[in-house]
BAROKE-405499 format. One record per atom (N, C-alpha, C): y, x, z; residue in one letter. Coordinates in steps of 0.05 Angstrom, whole numbers, padded with zeros to 5 digits, always signed. Layout:
YXZA
...
! end
This chain:
+00184+00234+00336M
+00179+00206+00320M
+00198+00201+00299M
+00200+00185+00274R
+00222+00184+00262R
+00226+00153+00270R
+00245+00148+00289I
+00246+00131+00301I
+00281+00103+00280I
+00275+00079+00268L
+00305+00068+00260L
+00323+00073+00285L
+00343+00073+00271V
+00368+00087+00290V
+00376+00054+00296V
+00390+00045+00316V
+00390+00019+00328V
+00415+00015+00316V
+00419-00014+00306G
+00444-00017+00296G
+00480-00011+00309G
+00493-00016+00297L
+00519-00009+00313L
+00535-00036+00314L
+00525-00059+00295F
+00540-00085+00297F
+00516-00099+00300F
+00532-00126+00314V
+00503-00139+00323V
+00508-00169+00292V
+00468-00170+00294L
+00470-00183+00267L
+00468-00216+00276L
+00484-00233+00257A
+00492-00257+00255A
+00463-00275+00259A
+00467-00298+00265S
+00450-00320+00270S
+00426-00310+00249S
+00396-00302+00260F
+00371-00307+00250F
+00361-00323+00236F
+00362-00348+00253G
+00341-00367+00255G
+00363-00397+00264G
+00346-00421+00253T
+00364-00436+00273T
+00348-00461+00281T
+00348-00484+00290S
+00327-00497+00303S
+00312-00516+00288S
+00325-00515+00261Q
+00324-00528+00238Q
+00311-00510+00218Q
+00276-00528+00197K
+00268-00516+00191K
+00295-00513+00162K
+00296-00490+00145T
+00312-00489+00128T
+00290-00476+00106T
+00304-00468+00075E
+00287-00453+00058E
+00296-00421+00067E
+00285-00406+00073S
+00288-00379+00075S
+00286-00363+00049S
+00307-00351+00055P
+00324-00329+00025P
+00302-00308+00021P
+00274-00299+00043Y
+00262-00280+00038Y
+00230-00286+00034Y
+00227-00266+00019T
+00199-00266-00001T
+00180-00258+00020T
+00149-00271+00020T
+00131-00250+00037T
+00109-00249+00027T
+00095-00223+00030T
+00065-00226+00012T
+00041-00220+00037T
+00017-00220+00033G
-00004-00208+00051G
-00002-00238+00074G
-00016-00220+00093R
-00032-00236+00122R
-00006-00240+00137R
+00011-00262+00129I
+00033-00273+00150I
+00026-00300+00160I
+00043-00300+00187E
+00051-00329+00192E
+00079-00342+00189E
+00091-00349+00185T
+00123-00366+00174T
+00129-00382+00207T
+00145-00379+00224T
+00152-00399+00239T
+00176-00422+00228T
+00176-00441+00245K
+00191-00456+00243K
+00225-00454+00239K
+00229-00421+00251D
+00256-00416+00245D
+00266-00392+00230D
+00241-00398+00206N
+00242-00378+00186N
+00232-00343+00199N
+00223-00339+00225K
+00218-00322+00230K
+00184-00306+00212K
+00188-00284+00213V
+00163-00271+00188V
+00151-00256+00207V
+00117-00270+00221L
+00104-00253+00233L
+00080-00234+00205L
+00098-00209+00211L
+00074-00191+00194L
+00044-00187+00204L
+00032-00190+00196I
-00002-00194+00207I
-00018-00169+00200I
-00035-00167+00172G
-00050-00159+00163G
-00037-00131+00160G
-00043-00117+00147S
-00037-00086+00137S
-00027-00091+00111S
+00000-00075+00106A
+00018-00085+00085A
+00030-00110+00076A
+00026-00132+00103S
+00038-00148+00100S
+00069-00147+00096S
+00086-00160+00079S
+00106-00153+00072S
+00134-00175+00078S
+00156-00178+00082V
+00175-00181+00074V
+00205-00175+00059V
+00203-00187+00033S
+00230-00168+00015S
+00248-00192+00008S
+00274-00173+00004F
+00300-00191-00005F
+00325-00171-00022F
+00327-00184-00034N
+00355-00170-00043N
+00377-00173-00030N
+00398-00166-00027F
+00426-00161-00031F
+00443-00146-00036F
+00472-00154-00030R
+00491-00143-00050R
+00498-00114-00027R
+00523-00102-00032G
+00541-00082-00015G
+00527-00059+00005G
+00546-00047+00016R
+00527-00018+00024R
+00507-00022+00055R
+00515-00047+00063N
+00511-00052+00099N
+00494-00072+00099N
+00471-00065+00110C
+00445-00079+00115C
+00431-00073+00148C
+00428-00095+00155S
+00417-00090+00177S
+00384-00116+00183S
+00371-00106+00198I
+00353-00116+00197I
+00347-00123+00228I
+00325-00140+00238S
+00319-00147+00264S
+00287-00148+00267S
+00279-00129+00278L
+00253-00130+00284L
+00240-00134+00303L
+00216-00135+00315Q
+00206-00146+00344Q
+00175-00134+00341Q
+00176-00115+00364N
+00139-00109+00366N
+00126-00131+00389N
+00123-00147+00382A
+00105-00168+00399A
+00067-00151+00397A
+00069-00130+00420T
+00054-00119+00426T
+00054-00097+00448T
+00037-00094+00466A
+00042-00083+00488A
+00051-00047+00480A
+00034-00039+00459N
+00041-00015+00448N
+00063-00013+00418N
+00058+00011+00416H
+00084+00009+00386H
+00076+00004+00366H
+00081-00004+00342N
+00075-00009+00320N
+00091+00004+00296N
+00076-00001+00273Y
+00092+00018+00248Y
+00105-00001+00225Y
+00129+00004+00210V
+00136-00011+00197V
+00138+00014+00161V
+00136+00007+00139S
+00145+00023+00123S
+00160+00010+00099S
+00189+00024+00095L
+00210+00011+00080L
+00212+00024+00054L
+00217+00003+00038E
+00222+00008-00002E
+00251+00001-00001E
+00270+00019-00011L
+00292+00015-00020L
+00300+00020-00051L
+00303-00008-00061D
+00308-00008-00091D
+00288+00014-00105D
+00258+00007-00096G
+00235+00017-00104G
+00229+00051-00090G
+00243+00056-00078D
+00244+00084-00073D
+00233+00074-00031D
+00214+00099-00037Y
+00214+00097-00007Y
+00218+00109+00007Y
+00233+00100+00033I
+00246+00118+00055I
+00243+00117+00074I
+00215+00117+00071G
+00196+00128+00100G
+00178+00105+00123G
+00169+00118+00139R
+00150+00103+00157R
+00166+00104+00179R
+00169+00078+00194Y
+00185+00077+00221Y
+00164+00073+00250Y
+00175+00079+00271R
+00165+00070+00294R
+00182+00050+00304R
+00168+00028+00312I
+00172+00004+00330I
+00160+00003+00352I
+00187+00011+00376E
+00164+00009+00400E
+00172-00021+00415E
+00145-00024+00430A
+00149-00045+00436A
+00170-00069+00450A
+00171-00091+00455G
+00198-00091+00475G
+00212-00120+00460G
+00235-00125+00463S
+00253-00150+00458S
+00261-00139+00428S
+00272-00157+00402A
+00280-00153+00391A
+00299-00135+00389A
+00303-00117+00373K
+00323-00100+00364K
+00330-00099+00332K
+00360-00098+00334D
+00384-00087+00312D
+00378-00069+00296D
+00372-00065+00266Y
+00364-00034+00264Y
+00395-00033+00228Y
+00402-00019+00225N
+00412-00008+00201N
+00396+00004+00190N
+00397-00008+00160V
+00383+00012+00131V
+00401+00021+00125V
+00394+00049+00119P
+00409+00071+00104P
+00406+00068+00073P
+00436+00057+00061V
+00439+00050+00028V
+00459+00066+00025V
+00460+00087+00005S
+00463+00105-00004S
+00476+00102-00036S
+00459+00092-00048K
+00463+00083-00082K
+00488+00057-00072K
+00502+00059-00103N
+00527+00052-00105N
+00517+00024-00133N
+00491+00007-00124Y
+00483-00003-00135Y
+00494-00038-00128Y
+00495-00052-00156K
+00505-00082-00155K
+00484-00095-00139K
+00472-00087-00140Q
+00441-00109-00121Q
+00420-00087-00115Q
+00409-00097-00093H
+00395-00074-00085H
+00364-00095-00074H
+00356-00079-00064T
+00323-00089-00050T
+00308-00071-00029T
+00312-00092-00010L
+00296-00076+00011L
+00264-00106+00013L
+00247-00077+00015R
+00220-00083+00018R
+00207-00076+00043R
+00187-00094+00068I
+00188-00083+00091I
+00155-00087+00092I
+00140-00061+00097F
+00113-00077+00098F
+00101-00056+00123F
+00079-00076+00137K
+00065-00072+00159K
+00057-00050+00156K
+00056-00020+00166A
+00037-00003+00167A
+00009+00000+00179A
+00010-00008+00197T
-00012-00012+00218T
-00035-00042+00205T
-00045-00048+00223E
-00056-00067+00217E
-00063-00089+00237E
-00078-00115+00230A
-00080-00131+00245A
-00092-00127+00279A
-00103-00115+00279A
-00110-00107+00309A
-00086-00097+00323A
-00065-00082+00313N
-00049-00066+00331N
-00027-00092+00332N
-00027-00113+00332G
-00013-00141+00340G
+00005-00136+00314G
+00025-00165+00322V
+00046-00174+00304V
+00071-00157+00302V
+00083-00148+00283V
+00120-00148+00277V
+00121-00167+00267V
+00155-00174+00283V
+00154-00194+00277V
+00191-00190+00265V
+00190-00204+00244F
+00219-00200+00230F
+00237-00226+00231F
+00262-00223+00251N
+00274-00241+00255N
+00298-00252+00231N
+00303-00228+00218G
+00324-00237+00198G
+00337-00212+00190G
+00351-00214+00177A
+00367-00192+00158A
+00405-00206+00159A
+00415-00183+00162K
+00445-00187+00160K
+00455-00172+00140K
+00473-00182+00114A
+00479-00163+00099A
+00486-00193+00072A
+00510-00180+00058E
+00520-00195+00032E
+00504-00208+00015E
+00501-00231+00008N
+00498-00243-00013N
+00458-00236-00012N
+00450-00243+00005I
+00416-00247+00005I
+00400-00265-00007I
+00384-00258-00020T
+00370-00280-00040T
+00336-00261-00048T
+00328-00288-00047K
+00293-00282-00049K
+00286-00255-00077K
+00277-00250-00068F
+00258-00225-00081F
+00237-00235-00096F
+00242-00229-00116K
+00218-00240-00140K
+00201-00223-00150K
+00175-00220-00150I
+00142-00197-00156I
+00151-00191-00180I
+00152-00222-00199G
+00149-00213-00231G
+00128-00212-00235G
+00110-00209-00222T
+00083-00221-00240T
+00065-00239-00243T
+00044-00247-00249P
+00034-00263-00247P
+00002-00257-00234P
+00004-00231-00245K
-00025-00225-00232K
-00027-00222-00205K
-00046-00221-00187K
-00052-00220-00159K
-00079-00206-00153K
-00086-00192-00137V
-00112-00179-00131V
-00108-00171-00095V
-00136-00183-00087E
-00136-00185-00060E
-00155-00155-00059E
-00156-00139-00042F
-00166-00119-00025F
-00175-00126+00002F
-00201-00123+00005I
-00221-00130+00026I
-00236-00097+00031I
-00226-00089+00055G
-00247-00064+00066G
-00237-00061+00089G
-00243-00030+00091N
-00237-00022+00126N
-00219-00001+00121N
-00223+00022+00141S
-00199+00031+00154S
-00192+00038+00124S
-00202+00065+00106I
-00195+00062+00077I
-00175+00049+00062I
-00181+00023+00070T
-00172+00004+00050T
-00145-00003+00074T
-00143+00014+00090S
-00123+00001+00113S
-00095+00030+00114S
-00108+00045+00100G
-00093+00076+00098G
-00089+00089+00129G
-00119+00089+00139M
-00118+00095+00171M
-00122+00122+00157M
-00114+00139+00177G
-00108+00182+00177G
-00106+00186+00154G
-00084+00170+00145N
-00072+00186+00112N
-00047+00199+00112N
-00030+00187+00141D
+00002+00201+00135D
+00006+00221+00162D
+00006+00244+00162V
+00004+00262+00190V
+00035+00270+00186V
+00052+00261+00178L
+00086+00270+00171L
+00090+00275+00205L
+00090+00252+00213Q
+00100+00246+00242Q
+00084+00256+00269Q
+00051+00252+00264V
+00040+00260+00284V
+00014+00271+00273V
+00008+00297+00280P
-00011+00307+00266P
-00041+00296+00275P
-00063+00296+00264C
-00091+00286+00264C
-00093+00301+00295C
-00113+00276+00308D
-00118+00282+00346D
-00099+00272+00353D
-00073+00269+00345K
-00056+00266+00366K
-00047+00245+00371K
-00033+00232+00390G
-00022+00207+00387G
-00045+00181+00397G
-00033+00159+00392E
-00061+00138+00390E
-00082+00129+00367E
-00091+00125+00365W
-00113+00120+00342W
-00103+00106+00316W
-00078+00105+00318F
-00068+00093+00294F
-00038+00098+00285F
-00045+00121+00295D
-00011+00134+00298D
-00002+00146+00265D
-00022+00152+00251Q
-00026+00170+00223Q
-00032+00140+00207Q
-00032+00115+00213H
-00038+00092+00194H
-00013+00087+00175H
-00021+00088+00152N
-00002+00078+00137N
-00006+00070+00112N
-00003+00032+00114A
-00016+00021+00086A
+00003+00021+00061A
+00023+00021+00064Y
+00047+00022+00036Y
+00021+00053+00012Y
+00017+00065+00031W
+00003+00093+00026W
-00025+00098+00013W
-00042+00069+00013A
-00065+00056+00017A
-00066+00061-00013A
-00093+00062-00028Y
-00093+00060-00063Y
-00096+00041-00071Y
-00094+00011-00048G
-00084-00015-00066G
-00062-00015-00071G
-00045-00011-00057P
-00012-00011-00057P
-00001+00002-00073P
-00008+00030-00079I
-00005+00049-00091I
-00018+00047-00123I
-00035+00024-00129L
-00048+00017-00148L
-00035-00006-00162L
-00017-00024-00142S
-00002-00043-00153S
+00020-00039-00158S
+00033-00014-00147R
+00063-00009-00153R
+00065+00001-00174R
+00030+00018-00197S
+00032+00033-00219S
+00029+00007-00240S
+00010-00014-00228L
+00007-00026-00248L
+00015-00056-00247L
+00040-00064-00226K
+00059-00080-00218K
+00048-00105-00223K
+00026-00102-00201F
+00007-00132-00195F
+00016-00141-00170F
+00021-00165-00161D
+00016-00176-00126D
+00001-00168-00112D
-00010-00163-00091F
-00024-00154-00077F
-00028-00161-00052F
-00050-00161-00036L
-00058-00170-00008L
-00081-00149-00001L
-00086-00152+00026L
-00096-00132+00040L
-00111-00141+00060L
-00138-00148+00054S
-00160-00167+00083S
-00170-00136+00088S
-00156-00120+00109S
-00175-00104+00113S
-00181-00097+00145S
-00203-00083+00156V
-00211-00076+00184V
-00219-00052+00195V
-00208-00027+00203S
-00218-00008+00208S
-00242-00017+00223S
-00262+00004+00218G
-00292+00003+00235G
-00305-00012+00217G
-00296-00038+00201I
-00320-00060+00206I
-00335-00059+00179I
-00352-00071+00179G
-00377-00077+00158G
-00384-00092+00152G
-00404-00104+00129I
-00413-00123+00109I
-00436-00142+00137I
-00441-00114+00149Y
-00465-00134+00166Y
-00466-00116+00196Y
-00454-00099+00201R
-00456-00083+00223R
-00429-00060+00220R
-00419-00047+00245N
-00387-00039+00248N
-00399-00003+00248N
-00376+00009+00250W
-00383+00035+00245W
-00395+00048+00273W
-00394+00030+00295N
-00408+00034+00320N
-00418+00014+00338N
-00425-00002+00327D
-00434-00030+00332D
-00447-00041+00321D
-00478-00061+00330E
-00501-00064+00308E
-00500-00097+00306E
-00464-00102+00310N
-00463-00131+00309N
-00466-00148+00332N
-00463-00138+00355Q
-00478-00154+00380Q
-00450-00155+00394Q
-00426-00134+00395I
-00409-00154+00411I
-00380-00147+00389I
-00382-00128+00370E
-00354-00137+00344E
-00356-00155+00322E
-00346-00173+00320P
-00350-00177+00288P
-00350-00153+00268P
-00367-00177+00249I
-00368-00155+00216I
-00347-00174+00205I
-00348-00165+00176M
-00324-00184+00155M
-00331-00208+00155M
-00349-00208+00144P
-00358-00236+00144P
-00353-00255+00166P
-00355-00246+00192D
-00339-00266+00222D
-00315-00276+00222D
-00298-00243+00210V
-00261-00249+00210V
-00250-00263+00191V
-00267-00254+00160Y
-00248-00255+00139Y
-00226-00287+00139Y
-00242-00307+00149E
-00223-00330+00143E
-00205-00339+00163E
-00207-00322+00181N
-00185-00326+00205N
-00160-00309+00204N
-00138-00322+00201L
-00118-00310+00194L
-00111-00282+00204L
-00112-00277+00234Y
-00117-00254+00250Y
-00141-00233+00244Y
-00151-00248+00227L
-00178-00226+00219L
-00195-00211+00248L
-00194-00236+00270N
-00209-00235+00295N
-00227-00248+00296N
-00234-00257+00323K
-00253-00280+00330K
-00233-00304+00335K
-00209-00305+00329D
-00192-00331+00338D
-00196-00347+00312D
-00209-00379+00317T
-00204-00382+00299T
-00187-00415+00291T
-00171-00414+00308S
-00157-00428+00316S
-00131-00437+00296S
-00122-00404+00279K
-00108-00400+00259K
-00127-00394+00233K
-00133-00415+00211K
-00145-00399+00186K
-00130-00386+00173K
-00142-00368+00158F
-00118-00360+00130F
-00135-00374+00102F
-00103-00397+00101D
-00108-00410+00081D
-00115-00394+00054D
-00116-00411+00032A
-00126-00404-00001A
-00112-00411-00020A
-00085-00405-00015K
-00062-00413-00025K
-00064-00391-00050K
-00072-00369-00035Y
-00070-00338-00053Y
-00085-00343-00067Y
-00090-00344-00085Q
-00115-00340-00108Q
-00109-00319-00132Q
-00123-00299-00123P
-00124-00280-00131P
-00143-00275-00165P
-00133-00262-00176D
-00141-00257-00207D
-00163-00238-00202D
-00166-00222-00181L
-00187-00197-00183L
-00188-00196-00153L
-00210-00191-00142V
-00226-00184-00117V
-00233-00162-00114V
-00227-00141-00102S
-00238-00121-00096S
-00249-00113-00075S
-00278-00100-00066I
-00292-00105-00046I
-00305-00075-00038I
-00290-00063-00015G
-00301-00037-00007G
-00308-00041+00019G
-00338-00042+00016L
-00349-00041+00045L
-00375-00029+00045L
-00387-00013+00060G
-00403+00003+00070G
-00401+00031+00074G
-00383+00041+00082T
-00376+00059+00090T
-00377+00070+00125T
-00382+00037+00144N
-00383+00027+00167N
-00417+00028+00173N
-00426+00003+00152D
-00455+00005+00155D
-00468+00025+00153D
-00465+00044+00133L
-00474+00071+00135L
-00470+00095+00158L
-00450+00091+00166S
-00449+00107+00188S
-00473+00113+00209S
-00464+00137+00217D
-00484+00139+00241D
-00474+00135+00279D
-00451+00131+00270G
-00438+00108+00292G
-00424+00140+00306G
-00422+00134+00334D
-00404+00155+00347D
-00423+00182+00357D
-00458+00180+00355G
-00473+00196+00365G
-00484+00193+00388G
-00470+00177+00403R
-00485+00173+00434R
-00490+00143+00441R
-00485+00130+00423K
-00494+00093+00426K
-00511+00093+00405K
-00543+00079+00426P
-00565+00077+00402P
-00548+00062+00373P
-00564+00075+00354R
-00556+00066+00328R
-00587+00067+00315R
-00594+00032+00305L
-00612+00036+00283L
-00611+00043+00254L
-00635+00047+00241A
-00632+00055+00214A
-00621+00033+00197A
-00604+00041+00183F
-00591+00024+00159F
-00612+00003+00156F
-00611-00014+00149N
-00624-00041+00132N
-00615-00038+00111N
-00630-00041+00089E
-00619-00044+00058E
-00615-00078+00060E
-00637-00082+00062K
-00655-00114+00053K
-00623-00132+00076K
-00614-00125+00097K
-00591-00143+00113K
-00568-00135+00092K
-00563-00107+00092Y
-00531-00105+00079Y
-00533-00117+00058Y
-00560-00124+00034V
-00558-00140+00013V
-00548-00172+00016V
-00563-00180+00036S
-00565-00204+00040S
-00543-00215+00050S
-00521-00196+00068N
-00501-00208+00077N
-00479-00199+00052N
-00481-00188+00038Y
-00460-00179+00021Y
-00459-00204-00003Y
-00481-00208-00015V
-00489-00236-00026V
-00481-00263-00016V
-00491-00264+00003N
-00474-00290+00022N
-00443-00285+00019N
-00427-00260+00029F
-00401-00265+00021F
-00386-00265+00003F
-00396-00259-00018I
-00386-00257-00050I
-00385-00288-00047I
-00414-00296-00046K
-00417-00334-00044K
-00398-00348-00040K
-00383-00335-00014K
-00367-00343-00001K
-00339-00340-00012K
-00330-00324-00025I
-00311-00315-00037I
-00308-00334-00065I
-00327-00331-00081Y
-00329-00351-00101Y
-00312-00382-00093Y
-00328-00387-00068K
-00320-00424-00058K
-00292-00414-00057K
-00276-00404-00046R
-00245-00398-00038R
-00238-00396-00062R
-00241-00374-00079Y
-00232-00377-00096Y
-00246-00377-00128Y
-00251-00400-00133P
-00276-00402-00162P
-00265-00388-00186P
-00241-00383-00183K
-00240-00373-00216K
-00232-00344-00218K
-00236-00325-00195T
-00231-00301-00195T
-00249-00285-00201T
-00246-00259-00202R
-00263-00239-00213R
-00274-00211-00183R
-00292-00213-00187I
-00300-00193-00165I
-00307-00163-00174I
-00303-00151-00168V
-00306-00111-00174V
-00312-00095-00141V
-00338-00080-00140L
-00346-00071-00116L
-00339-00038-00117L
-00330-00028-00091L
-00326-00001-00095L
-00348+00017-00073L
-00348+00034-00091T
-00362+00057-00071T
-00347+00066-00049T
-00354+00087-00037S
-00338+00096-00017S
-00335+00130-00016S
-00300+00134-00015P
-00298+00173-00016P
-00304+00179+00011P
-00316+00169+00032M
-00322+00180+00047M
-00354+00190+00054M
-00374+00176+00039I
-00396+00176+00038I
-00408+00195+00004I
-00420+00209+00020S
-00433+00230-00010S
-00468+00233-00009S
-00478+00248-00022G
-00506+00253-00024G
-00528+00236-00026G
-00543+00231+00001K
-00564+00208-00003K
-00556+00183+00008K
-00533+00187+00027K
-00522+00156+00033K
-00516+00144+00005K
-00492+00157-00004N
-00473+00147-00034N
-00499+00135-00051N
-00527+00148-00055T
-00545+00135-00064T
-00557+00118-00059T
-00562+00114-00032V
-00568+00087-00017V
-00544+00071-00021V
-00519+00071-00025L
-00494+00058-00027L
-00502+00043-00055L
-00504+00068-00074V
-00508+00049-00110V
-00521+00033-00111V
-00545+00042-00102K
-00569+00022-00097K
-00570-00008-00091K
-00559-00004-00067C
-00550-00036-00057C
-00530-00051-00072C
-00517-00033-00070L
-00492-00041-00091L
-00499-00068-00121L
-00512-00044-00130K
-00528-00052-00156K
-00551-00074-00152K
-00568-00081-00124E
-00579-00102-00129E
-00556-00123-00117E
-00541-00122-00102V
-00522-00144-00102V
-00510-00161-00124V
-00506-00144-00142I
-00496-00145-00166I
-00520-00164-00182I
-00541-00148-00180S
-00561-00164-00193S
-00574-00195-00180S
-00554-00206-00153N
-00564-00224-00146N
-00556-00248-00161N
-00533-00236-00186F
-00506-00256-00193F
-00516-00257-00231F
-00536-00241-00232A
-00543-00239-00261A
-00543-00271-00277A
-00552-00292-00265S
-00545-00310-00278S
-00529-00338-00280S
-00507-00324-00258D
-00488-00339-00255D
-00473-00342-00284D
-00465-00368-00296K
-00450-00360-00322K
-00423-00378-00314K
-00418-00378-00285T
-00395-00396-00286T
-00376-00369-00276T
-00375-00352-00263H
-00358-00329-00262H
-00368-00301-00277H
-00343-00285-00280K
-00347-00270-00304K
-00366-00251-00292K
-00375-00229-00298P
-00395-00206-00297P
-00386-00194-00267P
-00397-00189-00243I
-00382-00170-00215I
-00381-00134-00232I
-00363-00122-00230E
-00369-00092-00239E
-00374-00073-00211E
-00384-00054-00220L
-00386-00034-00200L
-00364-00012-00200L
-00346-00003-00183F
-00332+00020-00194F
-00342+00045-00173F
-00342+00064-00183E
-00359+00089-00163E
-00332+00103-00165E
-00325+00113-00143F
-00308+00141-00141F
-00316+00168-00144F
-00300+00185-00155K
-00320+00213-00153K
-00321+00227-00128K
-00336+00243-00122P
-00340+00262-00105P
-00314+00270-00097P
-00311+00263-00069M
-00286+00268-00064M
-00294+00288-00024M
-00270+00303-00016T
-00273+00314+00003T
-00250+00302+00016T
-00242+00283+00037P
-00232+00271+00047P
-00210+00294+00057P
-00176+00299+00066Q
-00165+00312+00073Q
-00148+00296+00094Q
-00156+00274+00104G
-00133+00262+00121G
-00149+00262+00151G
-00137+00243+00173C
-00148+00253+00201C
-00179+00238+00193C
-00202+00247+00215G
-00227+00231+00214G
-00242+00233+00187G
-00243+00252+00169N
-00253+00248+00147N
-00242+00220+00134N
-00219+00212+00135H
-00214+00190+00108H
-00190+00206+00089H
-00188+00189+00074P
-00166+00201+00054P
-00135+00209+00063P
-00122+00225+00055D
-00093+00232+00055D
-00080+00218+00031D
-00061+00214+00041I
-00036+00198+00012I
-00043+00213-00019I
-00047+00244-00013N
-00061+00255-00043N
-00084+00243-00044N
-00109+00232-00035D
-00126+00232-00038D
-00127+00198-00052D
-00100+00186-00038H
-00111+00156-00042H
-00095+00155-00067H
-00083+00166-00071R
-00066+00173-00104R
-00089+00171-00123R
-00105+00203-00112Q
-00128+00199-00131Q
-00141+00170-00138Q
-00150+00166-00111M
-00171+00136-00118M
-00154+00120-00132M
-00136+00122-00140A
-00118+00091-00144A
-00110+00096-00173A
-00114+00123-00177E
-00112+00136-00209E
-00140+00128-00225E
-00154+00137-00216Q
-00190+00137-00216Q
-00190+00101-00222Q
-00180+00081-00208L
-00179+00057-00210L
-00169+00040-00224L
-00144+00059-00233E
-00121+00048-00262E
-00133+00043-00281E
-00151+00048-00303P
-00160+00035-00326P
-00180+00012-00325P
-00191+00015-00299V
-00214-00009-00291V
-00194-00032-00290V
-00178-00029-00268F
-00160-00050-00266F
-00149-00064-00285F
-00143-00047-00293K
-00122-00053-00314K
-00132-00074-00344K
-00159-00062-00344R
-00178-00074-00360R
-00189-00112-00352R
-00198-00105-00325L
-00205-00130-00316L
-00186-00149-00312L
-00153-00139-00303L
-00138-00158-00311L
-00125-00165-00334L
-00131-00150-00351E
-00119-00153-00381E
-00096-00147-00378E
-00087-00125-00376L
-00062-00124-00370L
-00056-00102-00398L
-00032-00105-00409K
-00028-00090-00430K
-00010-00055-00424K
! end
């Protein structure tokens, strides 16, 4: 495993008892405490900042019983996915090799909400200032394990080894890759195994579906903390259907795919999105994990979903994007990093048009 090297010097005070303006920029599903600690919750949620000099250290804590992962980007270059063990907060040195006048560090949660919170307590470096996103365009990607980057990174842990999330790397999922290429801000609202009316191995009897958890900050049944609508995306990309069409594990009873229920739930979910984001535009995605007859059914259903909004004059038309046939090379038939790059390349001209980028 690649593990961050524990810092050789003690970090300065990371928080105070008073609420002060934070020098850190956050994105994604996060929660900020009164003393400016940042709780990274959702896939690819992030904290970023600028600093000067060659010395930088960060304080991270994995607030769960198991380990977790973050991915670091320094000065626009990916410097790796790092394993954060459970336990108390630890101080970590960030390797700074380039003698730039100003550096930018971005810390992304590589795993997802179900893996528990990674706490960013602060950083020690010279002249820490806010990182500016630099673009007014915003996109939210709603989806499942594919959107989360599950099974895409086998550099540290081979497939079928370790925990189910040991190959997660949301930094290299198609959405974040596309955001870096087209330079827009992004948010991931994704849960592995989830569907629009049923999940990978559950008929919505025990496990919640996306419409059940979407408005909850932690993407679970906890309704005490809501996901506020301050983030108003120009475009919402929805990729749900892989798990609805799944056969499950082959052992638990699985009903036949219910087209009517799938379409109905999808239509109602889109109405919820429009209520939350009245000025947004929506694009529906097919799945790179589905092919043949199932893909035909999926496309048919998605077109039916879109037809329900044919008379909608308030919003721009909903688009349908169909991925080219793919044989995913990641774990569990998921796309690997190269597959995600190909997906992002396919989406790029479409997103460029929908976002009206030059």
